[in-house]
N, C-alpha and C positions, 0 to 999 in steps of 0.2 A: 534395313529390311528384317534382320534378321531380331535385332533391338524390338522392332515393333512388335515381331512373333513373340516375343517373350513375355513381351507386357501385357498380350492378349491373352496368354497363353497364363500367367497370374493370376490375372481380370478374374478368368474365368474358374481357379480355382478358389480363389476367395469368394465368388457368388457362390459355389459349391455346397450342398450339405454334409455336415461331418459326418464321416462314420458312424454308422449304429451299430451296437453291440448285437452281439449274436442273440437270438432268442431260444430259448429253449423249445424244442420241439413237444408236440404232446403225438404219443402213437397211435396209430389208428384204431387199434382198438383198447382206447383209454378215452376217460372224457373225466372235465375241471367242474368241480363243486367250489362255487365260488366264497369266499371269507364270510360271506353272509347270510349264507345258509342258517336257514334257520334251526336246522336241525344242531347245528354246532352252537356249545353253550360254551362262553365266556368266563372266568373270573380272576379277578383281580384287577388292575386298573390297563385297561385297554381302552385304545382309541381312536375308530373307525375313521379313514380317511376315503378318497376315492378309487383307490389303488389297493389298500391292505385292511386289516387288522392288524396292528401295532402294541403291543406290551412294553412296558420300560421297568417296571420294578420286580425285582429276582423272583421267582415262582408265580408268576402268572401263568393258569394254564388254562385249555380249553379242552371240552371233550363231545364226544358225539358217536354215535354207532354205527360203523359202515359193512356193505356185505361184500365180500368178496376176498380176493386174496393177493390183491394187489393194492396197497398203498403209498403212496406218497405225497410228498408237502414241497410246496411250488413258496421261497420264498423272494422277498426282496431284500436281504439282506445277509452277511454270513453270520452264524452264531451257532451258541450250543445249547442243544435241548436234551431234555429227560422224554423216553416215552415208553409208555405201558400198555400193552395189549392182554384184553380179559382178568384185566389186576394180576396181571403173570411179572414175571420179574423185570426191573427199569432195568433201560439199556439209556447209555451215554450216545449220543449221537453229536458232530460237528458236520455242520452246513456249510463250506468253502466255496467261495468264488472261483470258477474254472474257466471264465472268459462268459458265459453266457447268464442272460438274463431272462428272467428271475432263477434263482437257486432251485434247484431237484434233489431231494434226498428220498433216498428210501427206506422209509419206514417198516417194513411188512421183513420179518425173518423167512429167510428160505421157505421153511415147511412150515407155514401158515396156512391151514385146511382154509376150504372153501366156507361161505356163511359167513352169519353176523359176528359181528366183534365190535368190542367197544375200546374205543382208543383215547388215551388221554394224552397229550401233549406238556409240557412244561419249561418252561422259559428257567435254564441255569442261573447260577448266581453271579453277577456281571455279566448278564444279555441279556436281549432283549429278542423278541419274537415280531417278523411283520409277514403273516402269512395273508398269500396272495390266494392261492387255491388247495383244495385237496384233487390230487389225481388217481382216479379208481379205473376199475374195468367199467368196459361199456356198462355191462349188467349189470354194475355197483350202483349201489345206492348210499342217502345216508337215513338214519331216521334216531329222535330224543336219544339220549342215553337214559339208560333207569336208573332210577334211585336217585334222585338230584335233588338234594333237601331244597325247600325255599328259606331256609335259613340257612346266615351266615355268620362266619366269626372271623373278624380280621386281627392279625399279633403285628403287631409293631416294635418292632428289639435289632437286637444286633446278630453277632454271629452265633448263639445260641440259637434264635427265631429261625437263621438260616442251615440248621444242623451240620456247622463247621467244622470238621472235626472227626464224624461219623462215615460209618461205609457207603452210605449211597445221601449223602450232602441233604439236601431240599426234604428227599423219602424219610430218613429217619431221624430230621428233627421233630420238637416235639409240636410243633404247631400240624404238621401233616400227619404225625402219628396220633395225636390227640380226634382229630378231625376224623380220620378210621375208625376210629375204636367209638364215637358217638354218634355215627353217620351224617353228617353233615359240611359243607362246601367250606370253603377260608380262602382269606387275601392273606398277604404277607407282604408288609411294606417294613422291609429290612434291607440294612446292607452290611456287610462285613465293618467293624470295630465303630459302627453305630452310637453316637450320643446323643443326647436330648439338647443339651444347648449349644450355643453357636458359639465360635469362638473365633481368633484372629483367622481371616483366610477359611475358616470350616464353616458349613452350616451343619447343623444338627437338626435332629426331629424337630424341633419346633418351628422349624420354617421348611426341610425338606418334604415334610410328610404332606402337607397343604399342597405341593407341587405333582403336576401330570408323572414325572422325572423325578431320580434322584441325581442326576448326572447337568452338571452343569452347562455343558458346552451344548445342551440342544436348548432350542426354542420352547423354554422352559413354561409352560401355560400353567397357571393355578387348574386345581384336579377338581373337577366336576362334582361334589357331593350327590348330586341326582341319581348317577350311574349306578348306585346299588346303598341299600344304608345295611349294616351290620347288623343282626341282633346283637353282639356281645365283641367288643375290644378287650385285646388279653395285650399290655403293655409291659417289658420286661427292658428296662433301658438302666443307667446307671453305671454299669464298671467304667467305663469309657470318660466318666463325665466326674472332675477335678477339683469344681470351684465349690465347694461344700456349702460353702455360707449361702449362694444364690441360688443352687436346688432346690430349694422349696418354691419360691417363688419365680422359679420359670416352670416348674411342673403345675404347678395352680393355672397360671396364663393359659398354659398348652391343655389343661384339661378342659377350660371356662372357653378354649379357643372353639376346641372338636365339640364340646355343649352346644354351639352357637350354629353348628351344619348337621348335627346328630343330633336329638333332642329325646328320644326315646330306646337308643342306644346302651345297655348295660356296660360300665367300664371295671376292668378287673387291673389293680398294678399290683405284676409281683415284684416281693424283693429279688434282688439276685440270690443265688443259691448260696453264697458264702459272705452275704450280708452286711454288702455296700448301700449307703446311704438310705438305712433303714428307717431311721426318725425321722431324716429329710423329707422320706416318701409319703411315710403316715402324715406326719404334720399336713402336706398338702390335701393329703387325702379327707384327712377328718378338716379341714378348715372348708373346704367340697359342700360335707356334710353339713356342717354347724351352718354354710349358709342357704340348705335347705336341698341340697341336690342329695337324695340318697339310694344314687341307683350308679355309685360310685364304691371302690370298693378296696380297701390296702389286704395284698394274701400274702402272710409271711410263709416262704416255700425254703426258707433255712434248715429245717428239719425235714425237707420232702428227700435229700440224695446227701449220703454222707461223704466227705473228702475222701479223693483214695485214689488207687488206681486202676478199682472195681469199677467206679462209672466215672472219671475223671481225667482228660487227657494232661491237662494242666488247669492252673487255675482259672484259666475265662473258657475254658470248652468241654462240654459232657461228651464223653463218647454215647455208644449205642445204648450201652446201659443204663448212661445215666440221662439219656434222653428220652428210653423208657418210662423209668420212676419219675421222671415229671410231667408225661401225659398223663400217667394212670393217677395221680393225684391230682392233676387237674380236671381230670373227665366229669368228675363229679362234681364241682363247682361251675361246669359251662353247661352239662346238663342241668343242673338247678334255675341259670338263667334264662335256656332255649326255652321249658317248660312253660305251656298255656295251659293257666296262667303263672306266671314265674315264680319259683319258690324262693323259702331264705338260703345262702349257702350253708352244705350242712356243716357241721362240723365235725371234730375228731369223733372216730368210735370210741366207747367206753374200755378202760384196759380191765379186763374179764379179772385180771392180776390184782389190783389194786382199790381200792374204795373209794368213793367219794369224785371227783374231779381229776385225779392225781393221773399223770402218766408220765410215760419213763422212754430216756434212749442213751447211746453212750456218744459224748457230746467230741469229737474231733475227727483226726485224721485216721484212718483204721488202721494205720501200722502203728501209730505213734498211741492209740488207745491201747492195742495187744488183745488181751483176753476179757471175750465180754461180759459186761457187770449183769448187774439181777438185782432186784431184789423184792423182800418176804413183808408182810405185816402180820403182828399180832392184834392188833385194833386199828379202827379207823386212825387214831392218833400214835401209833408207834410202829416203826420200820426198822429193818436192818436190810443194808445196803452192802452190795460189794462188788465196789469197781476198781479198775484198773487205769493205765493211762501214765503217758508218762509224767505228766505235771500240770495244774494250771495256774498258770505264769507264763512268762517272758511274753512270746507276740500271739500262740498259741497253746489253749489249751486239748484236754483230754481227758474224760473222767466220767463218772458215771452220775444221771441226773434225774434226781423224779419230781416233774415240776406241778405248777397249776400257773395258769394265765393271770397277769396283773394288771389292769388300767388304771391309770395316776395313779392317787396315793397308799400305801397297805402297809403291812406289817406283815412280818412272818417270825414266828418265836416257836424254837425244838434244845429241848437238853440230850445233849451225847455221852448217852449213858457209859460208854465204852468206844472205843477206836486200837484195834489191831491192826498191826502194821509194818511191813518187812525196813523198809526206807524209813529213813529219818524226815524225808521229806514229802512223805504220805500225808496227805490232808483228809480234813472231816468238817465240815460246815455250811452254813445256811447263804442261801446266794439269790441275788437279784439281779438278773443278765436279759438283755434288751434283746436279743435274738438267740436261734440254736446253731449256730455256724461257731467253729472253731475258733473266732477270732475277737468273738461280740464284746464288746463295753459291757463291765459288771462289776457288782461289789459283793463281796464274800467277808463273813466273820466266820471263823472256824478254829481247829486247833491241829497241830501238827509235832510230832517228834520234835522237830526240830527249831522250829518258831515259839513251841509253847501257844498261847492265845494269840491271834495276828489279826490284823484286818489290810486286805489288800483292793486294788484297784484296777480296772483298765477304763480309760474317756473314751476312747475311741477304736474304733475297728481293725483289727489285726494290729495294736500298737502292743507297746511292751506295760506290763502292769507296774505297779508299784509301791511297795511296803510301805502302807500307812502308819501301821504300830504291832509292835509285836510285845508282850506277856509271857511271862515264864508261868506254864498253869499244866495242868494232867486232865484228864476225865475223872469224874461227871462235872460237867458244867451245861449252865443253860445259855443260850444266845439269844439275841432281842437287835433284826433288823428292820428298820423305821424309814419307808420314805415317804417325805412331802414336798411336791414339787421337784428342785434339783438338790434338794437337801437329804443328806443320808445320816441318820444316828444308827451306831454300834454298839451294842450294849453287850454285857455278860453281868451274870448271877451265878454264884457257888449255890445256890439255894437251885436245885433241880427241878424241883414242882411236884414228885410223886411222892415225898413224903409228908404233904398235904391232904391227898387222896384223891391228887386229881387224873387226868387220864382215861380210859376205858376202860371195863369190866372183861375177861377174857372171854364172857360169852356171846360179846358182840362184835363181830367179825366180818359182817355183811356191812358197815360202813351205812348204817341206820341214818340219817341225817339228823334223829332228831336227836339223837347220843349230845349229851353235855360236852361241852369242852373241857380240857383240863384249867387248872387253878394255874393261873402266873405268880410267878413274883409280885408283890408291891410294887412300887417306884423305887421307894427307898432304897432295896434292894439291889437294885442295877447299877451297875457301874459302866459308864461312858467310856468305851477303850477310843472312839475317835466320831467325830461332829465333818462330816466332810459337805462341801460347798461347792453351790455353781455345776455339777456333773450332771451334764442333761443327755438324759435318755430320751429315747419314745416315747411317747406314751403308753401304750402298750409293750409289755414285757412281759418276762417270767418269772416266777417266782419259785425255790425249792431247797433241796439237799443235795449235796454235792460229796462225792469220795473220789478221790484219786489214789492210786499206790503210790503214784511216783516212779513208777519200773512196770514195763507193758506184760511183764513176762509172767509178773503177780498179780493178786488182788489182796486191797486193803479192805477190812471189814469194819463198818460204825454201825451202833445201834443210835438211832434217835425216837426219843419218848415224848411226852407231852406237846405234841405238834401244832400250834396254834396259830392260823391264819385267820386275818379281817384287812375291808378294804377291799378295793373292788376285785375281787380275788374270783374264779371264773374256771370254766371248762375248759378254756382256749377259744373257745367260739364265743362272740358276742355280736348282737343284732343292735341294729341303733334303739336306742328307749330313752326315755323322756322321762327324766330324777325330777322329785316334789317342786326343786326350783327352776323346774325348766329349761335345766342346761341337758343339752345333747350329748350324750356320749355314744360315740361309734367306735365298735370295736375291732380287734383285731380276730381273721380268720387264720386259722392255723389249721391244717392236718397234720395225725399223729400217719 
């Protein structure tokens, strides 16, 4: 009999409903605003379900205006969120499961006043939001958020796009900052250590971007691109990719696949701040341009943020200052492409201290540069440079650079009339340089007390320089550097050009473009110092004058005369133009 009783009891227990988790209660003085309320505006990649609105990419956010001083969120999973009220301080809150569903979290500070408030809630990095409802006072309600831009900018990237290393993470990253500067909404498709290329066991953005979520463990549906259409996409990738020979092809395929979904979106490809994969990124963009897509642009950011403790946490992360500089440089470019009608990307502002299209800056890590350099000009073809810096050599440079942009083939000639230096390793010369960060590939011919005339090169970013040739000599000497495809010719001449009457009169110091160029030596007077082959640079590079003191506590001074440029030389900004041979020349976008 006892056995029968036990069997019946077990059967009843098996048929019984499982215990239901406790439900979070709503107080009598509160009311729920459901997740599908029309006054809640969602930005980023969200998915609508029967029970909630779900995000899965970091930085997805929603906005609404609420009336009252009681604001809670009901969430269907634990998460980390950022909350901002009335554009005030940003607070990070953690929603933890405490035995009741949905999780309820109070987002209003105790001293919140009555009245209407703008609420912004964003998902933290490596977190998502499953919003079931808002909880307000009985008398509370929602209205649409004010000043919501109809235009959207999407940012694709890695740690820099997430603000990793800054004081407020996403909110002090350049995507959020520049969006606030120009008054637009944004989407972040980014995760820490993101790369473009797929690798063994690791998917890159070439696959992840097209998914609803970056996480493998979810049922990862393809993203529905009809959900929103960004006006501009900004892509910052490359520092976590290591297959340089495959990067151009992968980026090209990635951009083409984006274009299949977003036909009218402008796409800006930003270089890494320290110059990784500049050539490969340029090549992909220019191949697309040559195939007819003129709404994809390469933007060189290597001159925007100087490496050092002022702006960098380490080589892969910017601090608040660095992110702000990046955002401020990017803002006018985004404004141009968001304008109706769209405007060309703006070039660098003219340097009031220099003639024509010349620009100048100290290249290198701030402590390695040391004393700030400067430049003056006696005429449009005669400059005096003061430059400090630890050296131009090894894997990182520190020097003063006066430059213009060069697209494809070109020539620079200049006479070094004099060179004053304290250190024997100080250098002055002419240079072709792929980008403006400290470890750029380059070719330089110049003069130094230690080596006399020298030619050295660096063939890839942050690689060691190689001394190609040196000859015993001292100023004055005229130098010539020629680029033709992947070949570079470095030449020197004792004839400095000034004895022929070339150059400019002292009365013309305003950079009049009609001014005649100096008379160079004839071809028979040039001595070939080095002929360098198979040195592959990006199509668009920089060409100019360089001085380093080889000691960051002092400056070295060099006078350059009879400076002559030819070929695809310009001011650092180039639009897509069609040459007489109908060959298209998309150009580099650079902002000082």
